[in-house]
A tleap script that builds the chain and sets N, CA, C and O, in Angstrom:
source leaprc.protein.ff14SB
mol = sequence {
  NMET VAL ARG GLY TYR ARG THR PHE GLY GLU
  PHE GLN ARG ALA GLY GLU GLY ILE ALA THR
  ASN ILE LEU ALA GLY ARG LEU ARG ASN LEU
  GLU THR HIE GLY LEU ILE ARG SER GLU ARG
  ASN PRO ALA ASP GLN ARG THR VAL HIE TYR
  ARG LEU THR GLU LYS GLY ILE ASP LEU ALA
  PRO ALA LEU LEU GLU MET LEU ILE TRP GLY
  ALA ARG TYR GLU ASP ALA ASP ALA THR CYS
  GLY VAL ILE GLU TYR LEU GLU LYS ASN ARG
  GLU TYR ILE LEU GLY GLU VAL ARG ARG ARG
  TRP GLU ALA ARG ASP ALA THR PRO ILE LEU
  PRO LYS PHE ASP GLU ASN ALA PHE GLY HIE
  PRO THR VAL ARG ARG SER CSER
}
set mol.1.N position { 121.260 33.590 77.532 }
set mol.1.CA position { 120.705 34.361 76.428 }
set mol.1.C position { 121.751 34.580 75.338 }
set mol.1.O position { 121.443 34.417 74.158 }
set mol.2.N position { 122.966 34.940 75.700 }
set mol.2.CA position { 123.992 35.184 74.679 }
set mol.2.C position { 125.101 34.144 74.696 }
set mol.2.O position { 125.939 34.125 73.794 }
set mol.3.N position { 125.121 33.290 75.689 }
set mol.3.CA position { 126.159 32.264 75.788 }
set mol.3.C position { 125.713 30.888 75.303 }
set mol.3.O position { 126.554 30.029 75.039 }
set mol.4.N position { 124.426 30.667 75.184 }
set mol.4.CA position { 123.925 29.402 74.677 }
set mol.4.C position { 123.865 28.280 75.703 }
set mol.4.O position { 123.710 27.116 75.332 }
set mol.5.N position { 123.984 28.608 76.983 }
set mol.5.CA position { 123.913 27.567 78.013 }
set mol.5.C position { 122.499 27.011 78.089 }
set mol.5.O position { 121.518 27.751 78.013 }
set mol.6.N position { 122.411 25.684 78.241 }
set mol.6.CA position { 121.104 25.036 78.317 }
set mol.6.C position { 120.969 24.095 79.494 }
set mol.6.O position { 119.858 23.887 79.982 }
set mol.7.N position { 122.058 23.521 79.965 }
set mol.7.CA position { 121.968 22.512 81.019 }
set mol.7.C position { 122.475 23.051 82.347 }
set mol.7.O position { 123.192 24.050 82.399 }
set mol.8.N position { 122.091 22.374 83.413 }
set mol.8.CA position { 122.542 22.740 84.750 }
set mol.8.C position { 124.066 22.766 84.792 }
set mol.8.O position { 124.658 23.696 85.339 }
set mol.9.N position { 124.696 21.756 84.221 }
set mol.9.CA position { 126.151 21.678 84.213 }
set mol.9.C position { 126.800 22.838 83.476 }
set mol.9.O position { 127.827 23.357 83.913 }
set mol.10.N position { 126.208 23.248 82.359 }
set mol.10.CA position { 126.758 24.390 81.615 }
set mol.10.C position { 126.663 25.668 82.439 }
set mol.10.O position { 127.602 26.464 82.464 }
set mol.11.N position { 125.535 25.867 83.112 }
set mol.11.CA position { 125.400 27.039 83.979 }
set mol.11.C position { 126.408 26.972 85.121 }
set mol.11.O position { 127.012 27.981 85.487 }
set mol.12.N position { 126.582 25.787 85.676 }
set mol.12.CA position { 127.495 25.618 86.801 }
set mol.12.C position { 128.945 25.886 86.395 }
set mol.12.O position { 129.715 26.438 87.181 }
set mol.13.N position { 129.315 25.506 85.193 }
set mol.13.CA position { 130.688 25.702 84.716 }
set mol.13.C position { 130.910 27.075 84.083 }
set mol.13.O position { 131.978 27.331 83.528 }
set mol.14.N position { 129.921 27.955 84.160 }
set mol.14.CA position { 129.999 29.268 83.515 }
set mol.14.C position { 131.045 30.185 84.144 }
set mol.14.O position { 131.364 31.232 83.581 }
set mol.15.N position { 131.573 29.812 85.285 }
set mol.15.CA position { 132.637 30.593 85.888 }
set mol.15.C position { 132.195 31.583 86.950 }
set mol.15.O position { 133.011 32.359 87.447 }
set mol.16.N position { 130.928 31.570 87.304 }
set mol.16.CA position { 130.448 32.512 88.312 }
set mol.16.C position { 130.583 31.967 89.725 }
set mol.16.O position { 130.405 32.710 90.691 }
set mol.17.N position { 130.893 30.690 89.862 }
set mol.17.CA position { 131.100 30.110 91.177 }
set mol.17.C position { 129.847 29.996 92.024 }
set mol.17.O position { 129.921 30.103 93.248 }
set mol.18.N position { 128.702 29.784 91.402 }
set mol.18.CA position { 127.440 29.655 92.134 }
set mol.18.C position { 127.343 28.245 92.711 }
set mol.18.O position { 127.551 27.261 92.000 }
set mol.19.N position { 127.033 28.152 93.981 }
set mol.19.CA position { 126.847 26.849 94.624 }
set mol.19.C position { 125.681 26.122 93.955 }
set mol.19.O position { 124.731 26.753 93.492 }
set mol.20.N position { 125.760 24.801 93.910 }
set mol.20.CA position { 124.736 24.019 93.209 }
set mol.20.C position { 123.342 24.248 93.784 }
set mol.20.O position { 122.372 24.331 93.030 }
set mol.21.N position { 123.227 24.352 95.103 }
set mol.21.CA position { 121.897 24.566 95.691 }
set mol.21.C position { 121.340 25.948 95.340 }
set mol.21.O position { 120.132 26.099 95.156 }
set mol.22.N position { 122.205 26.945 95.247 }
set mol.22.CA position { 121.766 28.290 94.879 }
set mol.22.C position { 121.327 28.301 93.411 }
set mol.22.O position { 120.280 28.854 93.072 }
set mol.23.N position { 122.137 27.686 92.546 }
set mol.23.CA position { 121.792 27.612 91.124 }
set mol.23.C position { 120.467 26.878 90.928 }
set mol.23.O position { 119.606 27.333 90.174 }
set mol.24.N position { 120.308 25.755 91.602 }
set mol.24.CA position { 119.055 24.992 91.489 }
set mol.24.C position { 117.870 25.847 91.932 }
set mol.24.O position { 116.820 25.836 91.290 }
set mol.25.N position { 118.034 26.580 93.018 }
set mol.25.CA position { 116.965 27.449 93.500 }
set mol.25.C position { 116.644 28.564 92.523 }
set mol.25.O position { 115.476 28.896 92.320 }
set mol.26.N position { 117.668 29.144 91.915 }
set mol.26.CA position { 117.438 30.226 90.946 }
set mol.26.C position { 116.724 29.702 89.702 }
set mol.26.O position { 115.807 30.350 89.198 }
set mol.27.N position { 117.132 28.549 89.210 }
set mol.27.CA position { 116.470 27.969 88.046 }
set mol.27.C position { 115.017 27.641 88.374 }
set mol.27.O position { 114.124 27.882 87.562 }
set mol.28.N position { 114.783 27.094 89.555 }
set mol.28.CA position { 113.421 26.768 89.986 }
set mol.28.C position { 112.575 28.051 90.070 }
set mol.28.O position { 111.416 28.064 89.656 }
set mol.29.N position { 113.160 29.112 90.604 }
set mol.29.CA position { 112.454 30.389 90.730 }
set mol.29.C position { 112.117 30.973 89.351 }
set mol.29.O position { 111.006 31.459 89.138 }
set mol.30.N position { 113.072 30.925 88.421 }
set mol.30.CA position { 112.810 31.414 87.063 }
set mol.30.C position { 111.706 30.606 86.390 }
set mol.30.O position { 110.880 31.149 85.657 }
set mol.31.N position { 111.706 29.298 86.651 }
set mol.31.CA position { 110.670 28.443 86.066 }
set mol.31.C position { 109.309 28.726 86.716 }
set mol.31.O position { 108.293 28.781 86.024 }
set mol.32.N position { 109.289 28.901 88.011 }
set mol.32.CA position { 108.046 29.205 88.727 }
set mol.32.C position { 107.412 30.493 88.218 }
set mol.32.O position { 106.188 30.605 88.148 }
set mol.33.N position { 108.247 31.459 87.864 }
set mol.33.CA position { 107.740 32.749 87.394 }
set mol.33.C position { 107.543 32.795 85.879 }
set mol.33.O position { 107.240 33.851 85.323 }
set mol.34.N position { 107.713 31.667 85.221 }
set mol.34.CA position { 107.401 31.568 83.804 }
set mol.34.C position { 108.433 32.170 82.859 }
set mol.34.O position { 108.116 32.450 81.703 }
set mol.35.N position { 109.662 32.375 83.330 }
set mol.35.CA position { 110.700 32.943 82.470 }
set mol.35.C position { 111.473 31.876 81.708 }
set mol.35.O position { 111.979 32.129 80.615 }
set mol.36.N position { 111.562 30.688 82.285 }
set mol.36.CA position { 112.195 29.554 81.616 }
set mol.36.C position { 111.305 28.335 81.801 }
set mol.36.O position { 110.401 28.320 82.637 }
set mol.37.N position { 111.580 27.326 81.008 }
set mol.37.CA position { 110.927 26.029 81.211 }
set mol.37.C position { 111.996 24.961 81.048 }
set mol.37.O position { 112.980 25.142 80.331 }
set mol.38.N position { 111.783 23.869 81.716 }
set mol.38.CA position { 112.707 22.750 81.573 }
set mol.38.C position { 112.061 21.722 80.666 }
set mol.38.O position { 110.853 21.492 80.719 }
set mol.39.N position { 112.883 21.114 79.840 }
set mol.39.CA position { 112.392 20.078 78.929 }
set mol.39.C position { 113.486 19.039 78.755 }
set mol.39.O position { 114.675 19.350 78.813 }
set mol.40.N position { 113.070 17.819 78.545 }
set mol.40.CA position { 114.023 16.733 78.330 }
set mol.40.C position { 114.704 16.895 76.981 }
set mol.40.O position { 114.071 17.249 75.986 }
set mol.41.N position { 115.994 16.632 76.962 }
set mol.41.CA position { 116.757 16.662 75.725 }
set mol.41.C position { 116.273 15.506 74.852 }
set mol.41.O position { 116.347 14.354 75.279 }
set mol.42.N position { 115.781 15.780 73.646 }
set mol.42.CA position { 115.284 14.698 72.794 }
set mol.42.C position { 116.352 13.657 72.461 }
set mol.42.O position { 116.038 12.488 72.236 }
set mol.43.N position { 117.609 14.083 72.431 }
set mol.43.CA position { 118.701 13.160 72.096 }
set mol.43.C position { 119.129 12.312 73.295 }
set mol.43.O position { 119.697 11.234 73.117 }
set mol.44.N position { 118.863 12.788 74.512 }
set mol.44.CA position { 119.248 12.070 75.724 }
set mol.44.C position { 118.248 12.432 76.815 }
set mol.44.O position { 118.390 13.460 77.476 }
set mol.45.N position { 117.255 11.601 76.999 }
set mol.45.CA position { 116.156 11.881 77.920 }
set mol.45.C position { 116.615 12.057 79.372 }
set mol.45.O position { 115.845 12.531 80.207 }
set mol.46.N position { 117.857 11.681 79.679 }
set mol.46.CA position { 118.368 11.867 81.042 }
set mol.46.C position { 118.768 13.317 81.295 }
set mol.46.O position { 118.920 13.723 82.448 }
set mol.47.N position { 118.938 14.092 80.247 }
set mol.47.CA position { 119.413 15.467 80.359 }
set mol.47.C position { 118.260 16.447 80.248 }
set mol.47.O position { 117.402 16.320 79.374 }
set mol.48.N position { 118.248 17.424 81.139 }
set mol.48.CA position { 117.243 18.478 81.115 }
set mol.48.C position { 117.857 19.719 80.481 }
set mol.48.O position { 118.969 20.118 80.828 }
set mol.49.N position { 117.134 20.318 79.560 }
set mol.49.CA position { 117.533 21.591 78.968 }
set mol.49.C position { 116.606 22.671 79.505 }
set mol.49.O position { 115.396 22.476 79.623 }
set mol.50.N position { 117.197 23.809 79.827 }
set mol.50.CA position { 116.419 24.969 80.238 }
set mol.50.C position { 116.311 25.889 79.040 }
set mol.50.O position { 117.284 26.118 78.322 }
set mol.51.N position { 115.113 26.410 78.836 }
set mol.51.CA position { 114.842 27.241 77.663 }
set mol.51.C position { 113.996 28.431 78.075 }
set mol.51.O position { 113.046 28.293 78.846 }
set mol.52.N position { 114.348 29.606 77.555 }
set mol.52.CA position { 113.539 30.785 77.818 }
set mol.52.C position { 112.136 30.589 77.245 }
set mol.52.O position { 111.964 29.966 76.197 }
set mol.53.N position { 111.160 31.116 77.931 }
set mol.53.CA position { 109.791 31.156 77.423 }
set mol.53.C position { 109.638 32.453 76.627 }
set mol.53.O position { 110.570 33.253 76.554 }
set mol.54.N position { 108.476 32.657 76.038 }
set mol.54.CA position { 108.190 33.921 75.352 }
set mol.54.C position { 108.333 35.079 76.343 }
set mol.54.O position { 108.894 36.123 76.011 }
set mol.55.N position { 107.829 34.887 77.545 }
set mol.55.CA position { 107.949 35.904 78.588 }
set mol.55.C position { 109.423 36.189 78.887 }
set mol.55.O position { 109.816 37.343 79.059 }
set mol.56.N position { 110.223 35.144 78.948 }
set mol.56.CA position { 111.645 35.305 79.214 }
set mol.56.C position { 112.385 35.979 78.079 }
set mol.56.O position { 113.231 36.840 78.318 }
set mol.57.N position { 112.082 35.603 76.848 }
set mol.57.CA position { 112.771 36.192 75.700 }
set mol.57.C position { 112.394 37.668 75.546 }
set mol.57.O position { 113.186 38.460 75.035 }
set mol.58.N position { 111.195 38.035 75.985 }
set mol.58.CA position { 110.789 39.434 75.927 }
set mol.58.C position { 111.590 40.323 76.887 }
set mol.58.O position { 111.559 41.549 76.776 }
set mol.59.N position { 112.304 39.702 77.823 }
set mol.59.CA position { 113.188 40.448 78.725 }
set mol.59.C position { 114.557 40.730 78.102 }
set mol.59.O position { 115.371 41.430 78.704 }
set mol.60.N position { 114.818 40.205 76.922 }
set mol.60.CA position { 116.138 40.334 76.303 }
set mol.60.C position { 116.638 41.778 76.240 }
set mol.60.O position { 117.798 42.014 76.579 }
set mol.61.N position { 115.827 42.759 75.826 }
set mol.61.CA position { 116.353 44.138 75.794 }
set mol.61.C position { 116.815 44.628 77.167 }
set mol.61.O position { 117.874 45.246 77.278 }
set mol.62.N position { 116.034 44.359 78.204 }
set mol.62.CA position { 116.419 44.785 79.555 }
set mol.62.C position { 117.655 44.040 80.029 }
set mol.62.O position { 118.543 44.633 80.641 }
set mol.63.N position { 117.718 42.743 79.749 }
set mol.63.CA position { 118.888 41.953 80.160 }
set mol.63.C position { 120.155 42.404 79.449 }
set mol.63.O position { 121.230 42.431 80.048 }
set mol.64.N position { 120.032 42.758 78.178 }
set mol.64.CA position { 121.193 43.247 77.436 }
set mol.64.C position { 121.712 44.536 78.053 }
set mol.64.O position { 122.920 44.707 78.216 }
set mol.65.N position { 120.802 45.444 78.396 }
set mol.65.CA position { 121.227 46.699 79.023 }
set mol.65.C position { 121.883 46.445 80.375 }
set mol.65.O position { 122.856 47.110 80.731 }
set mol.66.N position { 121.352 45.488 81.126 }
set mol.66.CA position { 121.967 45.139 82.414 }
set mol.66.C position { 123.346 44.514 82.210 }
set mol.66.O position { 124.265 44.774 82.986 }
set mol.67.N position { 123.490 43.703 81.185 }
set mol.67.CA position { 124.782 43.090 80.868 }
set mol.67.C position { 125.807 44.165 80.527 }
set mol.67.O position { 126.944 44.112 80.996 }
set mol.68.N position { 125.412 45.133 79.715 }
set mol.68.CA position { 126.305 46.240 79.346 }
set mol.68.C position { 126.678 47.046 80.593 }
set mol.68.O position { 127.849 47.357 80.811 }
set mol.69.N position { 125.687 47.377 81.398 }
set mol.69.CA position { 125.934 48.147 82.613 }
set mol.69.C position { 126.877 47.395 83.548 }
set mol.69.O position { 127.841 47.961 84.064 }
set mol.70.N position { 126.586 46.116 83.757 }
set mol.70.CA position { 127.412 45.322 84.659 }
set mol.70.C position { 128.844 45.192 84.167 }
set mol.70.O position { 129.783 45.254 84.960 }
set mol.71.N position { 129.015 45.013 82.867 }
set mol.71.CA position { 130.359 44.895 82.302 }
set mol.71.C position { 131.135 46.199 82.460 }
set mol.71.O position { 132.357 46.185 82.608 }
set mol.72.N position { 130.434 47.311 82.428 }
set mol.72.CA position { 131.091 48.611 82.536 }
set mol.72.C position { 131.420 48.982 83.979 }
set mol.72.O position { 132.491 49.528 84.243 }
set mol.73.N position { 130.520 48.695 84.912 }
set mol.73.CA position { 130.661 49.239 86.254 }
set mol.73.C position { 130.981 48.246 87.361 }
set mol.73.O position { 131.364 48.655 88.457 }
set mol.74.N position { 130.837 46.983 87.105 }
set mol.74.CA position { 131.084 45.991 88.140 }
set mol.74.C position { 132.375 45.233 87.868 }
set mol.74.O position { 132.903 45.262 86.756 }
set mol.75.N position { 132.868 44.566 88.873 }
set mol.75.CA position { 134.073 43.761 88.750 }
set mol.75.C position { 133.741 42.535 87.907 }
set mol.75.O position { 133.198 41.549 88.404 }
set mol.76.N position { 134.076 42.616 86.628 }
set mol.76.CA position { 133.725 41.550 85.691 }
set mol.76.C position { 134.911 41.276 84.778 }
set mol.76.O position { 135.850 42.068 84.704 }
set mol.77.N position { 134.859 40.163 84.096 }
set mol.77.CA position { 135.923 39.791 83.172 }
set mol.77.C position { 135.641 40.243 81.749 }
set mol.77.O position { 136.248 39.731 80.809 }
set mol.78.N position { 134.735 41.191 81.577 }
set mol.78.CA position { 134.418 41.674 80.234 }
set mol.78.C position { 135.539 42.569 79.720 }
set mol.78.O position { 136.070 43.401 80.455 }
set mol.79.N position { 135.887 42.391 78.474 }
set mol.79.CA position { 136.900 43.252 77.871 }
set mol.79.C position { 136.242 44.534 77.383 }
set mol.79.O position { 135.029 44.590 77.183 }
set mol.80.N position { 137.053 45.552 77.195 }
set mol.80.CA position { 136.542 46.813 76.638 }
set mol.80.C position { 135.876 46.554 75.295 }
set mol.80.O position { 134.863 47.174 74.970 }
set mol.81.N position { 136.446 45.636 74.510 }
set mol.81.CA position { 135.892 45.315 73.206 }
set mol.81.C position { 134.514 44.694 73.298 }
set mol.81.O position { 133.654 44.965 72.459 }
set mol.82.N position { 134.291 43.865 74.302 }
set mol.82.CA position { 132.971 43.253 74.494 }
set mol.82.C position { 131.949 44.341 74.797 }
set mol.82.O position { 130.859 44.365 74.225 }
set mol.83.N position { 132.315 45.237 75.701 }
set mol.83.CA position { 131.398 46.319 76.066 }
set mol.83.C position { 131.068 47.159 74.835 }
set mol.83.O position { 129.901 47.457 74.581 }
set mol.84.N position { 132.082 47.538 74.078 }
set mol.84.CA position { 131.870 48.334 72.867 }
set mol.84.C position { 130.993 47.589 71.865 }
set mol.84.O position { 130.088 48.173 71.269 }
set mol.85.N position { 131.266 46.297 71.682 }
set mol.85.CA position { 130.488 45.492 70.743 }
set mol.85.C position { 129.021 45.451 71.156 }
set mol.85.O position { 128.133 45.636 70.324 }
set mol.86.N position { 128.769 45.209 72.430 }
set mol.86.CA position { 127.396 45.150 72.924 }
set mol.86.C position { 126.676 46.477 72.713 }
set mol.86.O position { 125.528 46.511 72.271 }
set mol.87.N position { 127.367 47.565 73.035 }
set mol.87.CA position { 126.750 48.887 72.909 }
set mol.87.C position { 126.445 49.253 71.461 }
set mol.87.O position { 125.398 49.836 71.180 }
set mol.88.N position { 127.337 48.921 70.550 }
set mol.88.CA position { 127.199 49.316 69.149 }
set mol.88.C position { 126.297 48.386 68.335 }
set mol.88.O position { 125.855 48.744 67.243 }
set mol.89.N position { 126.026 47.200 68.864 }
set mol.89.CA position { 125.291 46.199 68.087 }
set mol.89.C position { 124.037 45.699 68.795 }
set mol.89.O position { 123.670 44.533 68.652 }
set mol.90.N position { 123.384 46.560 69.549 }
set mol.90.CA position { 122.206 46.155 70.326 }
set mol.90.C position { 121.137 45.494 69.452 }
set mol.90.O position { 120.656 44.407 69.773 }
set mol.91.N position { 120.771 46.143 68.363 }
set mol.91.CA position { 119.686 45.605 67.525 }
set mol.91.C position { 120.054 44.256 66.923 }
set mol.91.O position { 119.226 43.346 66.896 }
set mol.92.N position { 121.289 44.115 66.440 }
set mol.92.CA position { 121.737 42.846 65.877 }
set mol.92.C position { 121.690 41.755 66.937 }
set mol.92.O position { 121.173 40.666 66.688 }
set mol.93.N position { 122.229 42.042 68.118 }
set mol.93.CA position { 122.273 41.040 69.185 }
set mol.93.C position { 120.860 40.614 69.570 }
set mol.93.O position { 120.586 39.421 69.699 }
set mol.94.N position { 119.970 41.575 69.754 }
set mol.94.CA position { 118.591 41.242 70.130 }
set mol.94.C position { 117.892 40.447 69.034 }
set mol.94.O position { 117.131 39.524 69.321 }
set mol.95.N position { 118.149 40.803 67.782 }
set mol.95.CA position { 117.581 40.039 66.669 }
set mol.95.C position { 118.107 38.612 66.649 }
set mol.95.O position { 117.353 37.667 66.418 }
set mol.96.N position { 119.405 38.460 66.891 }
set mol.96.CA position { 120.006 37.123 66.920 }
set mol.96.C position { 119.513 36.303 68.103 }
set mol.96.O position { 119.288 35.099 67.976 }
set mol.97.N position { 119.343 36.948 69.248 }
set mol.97.CA position { 118.814 36.251 70.423 }
set mol.97.C position { 117.454 35.659 70.093 }
set mol.97.O position { 117.198 34.486 70.366 }
set mol.98.N position { 116.582 36.469 69.507 }
set mol.98.CA position { 115.237 35.988 69.173 }
set mol.98.C position { 115.289 34.923 68.079 }
set mol.98.O position { 114.611 33.900 68.180 }
set mol.99.N position { 116.093 35.155 67.028 }
set mol.99.CA position { 116.179 34.197 65.928 }
set mol.99.C position { 116.686 32.846 66.438 }
set mol.99.O position { 116.130 31.800 66.103 }
set mol.100.N position { 117.734 32.877 67.241 }
set mol.100.CA position { 118.305 31.624 67.748 }
set mol.100.C position { 117.358 30.948 68.723 }
set mol.100.O position { 117.299 29.720 68.782 }
set mol.101.N position { 116.614 31.743 69.493 }
set mol.101.CA position { 115.631 31.167 70.402 }
set mol.101.C position { 114.543 30.453 69.613 }
set mol.101.O position { 114.178 29.322 69.935 }
set mol.102.N position { 114.022 31.114 68.576 }
set mol.102.CA position { 112.982 30.501 67.753 }
set mol.102.C position { 113.489 29.244 67.056 }
set mol.102.O position { 112.740 28.276 66.923 }
set mol.103.N position { 114.738 29.237 66.610 }
set mol.103.CA position { 115.320 28.103 65.895 }
set mol.103.C position { 115.902 27.053 66.846 }
set mol.103.O position { 116.401 26.020 66.399 }
set mol.104.N position { 115.837 27.313 68.146 }
set mol.104.CA position { 116.444 26.425 69.149 }
set mol.104.C position { 117.944 26.243 68.880 }
set mol.104.O position { 118.502 25.163 69.072 }
set mol.105.N position { 118.558 27.301 68.443 }
set mol.105.CA position { 119.988 27.310 68.127 }
set mol.105.C position { 120.744 27.794 69.360 }
set mol.105.O position { 120.606 28.953 69.752 }
set mol.106.N position { 121.530 26.931 69.966 }
set mol.106.CA position { 122.257 27.283 71.189 }
set mol.106.C position { 123.660 27.824 70.913 }
set mol.106.O position { 124.469 27.943 71.833 }
set mol.107.N position { 123.948 28.148 69.666 }
set mol.107.CA position { 125.258 28.702 69.336 }
set mol.107.C position { 125.435 30.018 70.088 }
set mol.107.O position { 124.580 30.899 69.994 }
set mol.108.N position { 126.538 30.167 70.838 }
set mol.108.CA position { 126.745 31.420 71.584 }
set mol.108.C position { 126.871 32.618 70.653 }
set mol.108.O position { 127.489 32.532 69.592 }
set mol.109.N position { 126.288 33.719 71.056 }
set mol.109.CA position { 126.425 34.970 70.315 }
set mol.109.C position { 127.745 35.630 70.694 }
set mol.109.O position { 128.423 36.214 69.850 }
set mol.110.N position { 128.100 35.531 71.970 }
set mol.110.CA position { 129.361 36.083 72.460 }
set mol.110.C position { 130.245 34.957 72.980 }
set mol.110.O position { 129.742 33.980 73.536 }
set mol.111.N position { 131.560 35.086 72.805 }
set mol.111.CA position { 132.458 34.108 73.409 }
set mol.111.C position { 132.539 34.343 74.909 }
set mol.111.O position { 132.034 35.350 75.405 }
set mol.112.N position { 133.167 33.429 75.636 }
set mol.112.CA position { 133.424 33.666 77.049 }
set mol.112.C position { 134.268 34.927 77.158 }
set mol.112.O position { 135.105 35.194 76.297 }
set mol.113.N position { 134.049 35.702 78.215 }
set mol.113.CA position { 134.794 36.942 78.383 }
set mol.113.C position { 136.295 36.704 78.419 }
set mol.113.O position { 137.062 37.530 77.923 }
set mol.114.N position { 136.727 35.586 78.998 }
set mol.114.CA position { 138.163 35.362 79.118 }
set mol.114.C position { 138.823 34.953 77.808 }
set mol.114.O position { 140.046 34.828 77.750 }
set mol.115.N position { 138.041 34.743 76.763 }
set mol.115.CA position { 138.627 34.393 75.474 }
set mol.115.C position { 139.202 35.614 74.766 }
set mol.115.O position { 139.924 35.470 73.780 }
set mol.116.N position { 138.894 36.809 75.252 }
set mol.116.CA position { 139.435 38.056 74.705 }
set mol.116.C position { 139.302 38.133 73.193 }
set mol.116.O position { 140.221 38.579 72.505 }
set mol.117.N position { 138.173 37.703 72.682 }
set mol.117.CA position { 137.951 37.651 71.236 }
set mol.117.C position { 137.860 39.024 70.596 }
set mol.117.O position { 137.913 39.145 69.372 }
set mol.118.N position { 137.724 40.062 71.415 }
set mol.118.CA position { 137.568 41.394 70.852 }
set mol.118.C position { 138.861 42.197 70.903 }
set mol.118.O position { 138.882 43.365 70.514 }
set mol.119.N position { 139.947 41.575 71.382 }
set mol.119.CA position { 141.270 42.177 71.303 }
set mol.119.C position { 141.515 43.377 72.180 }
set mol.119.O position { 142.384 44.188 71.864 }
set mol.120.N position { 140.787 43.528 73.270 }
set mol.120.CA position { 140.998 44.656 74.170 }
set mol.120.C position { 141.299 44.125 75.558 }
set mol.120.O position { 140.966 42.982 75.873 }
set mol.121.N position { 141.927 44.944 76.393 }
set mol.121.CA position { 142.213 44.492 77.749 }
set mol.121.C position { 140.939 44.260 78.555 }
set mol.121.O position { 139.898 44.861 78.289 }
set mol.122.N position { 141.041 43.391 79.528 }
set mol.122.CA position { 139.920 43.105 80.410 }
set mol.122.C position { 139.666 44.295 81.321 }
set mol.122.O position { 140.603 44.902 81.839 }
set mol.123.N position { 138.406 44.622 81.512 }
set mol.123.CA position { 138.031 45.707 82.405 }
set mol.123.C position { 137.824 45.111 83.783 }
set mol.123.O position { 137.040 44.175 83.942 }
set mol.124.N position { 138.518 45.640 84.783 }
set mol.124.CA position { 138.321 45.218 86.160 }
set mol.124.C position { 137.967 46.449 86.958 }
set mol.124.O position { 138.777 47.370 87.071 }
set mol.125.N position { 136.789 46.481 87.506 }
set mol.125.CA position { 136.343 47.620 88.298 }
set mol.125.C position { 136.339 47.216 89.766 }
set mol.125.O position { 135.987 46.086 90.103 }
set mol.126.N position { 136.717 48.110 90.610 }
set mol.126.CA position { 136.610 47.823 92.049 }
set mol.126.C position { 135.419 48.577 92.600 }
set mol.126.O position { 135.031 49.618 92.070 }
set mol.127.N position { 134.842 48.048 93.665 }
set mol.127.CA position { 133.638 48.644 94.264 }
set mol.127.C position { 133.935 49.977 94.877 }
set mol.127.O position { 133.038 50.618 95.424 }
savepdb mol mol.pdb
quit
């Protein structure tokens, strides 16, 4: 939603360490429940792109709140600046998510957490 990932490989390289069979199962489950759909890349028919459906994009507000919560309370690589940015710019982020979804623009809204683009230390929470 905010990183612009579209392919299985991009999700796999996202840094979460999800096993390929687990990732495949999760994508299949999201597709079965109508949150995403798979479509062939028009530029390379061998590549499948995953795309949120209208039902999936309508979850953006809830997902954003979960992202903020997780970055604050769970062991994550989110910087304090990322958390602050997300909290202070909810409407902008949600508007951009929808605009980019409608335009099929996969440009990430947020950089990878480890890029420290917001200039604050990484938050590490222990359970």
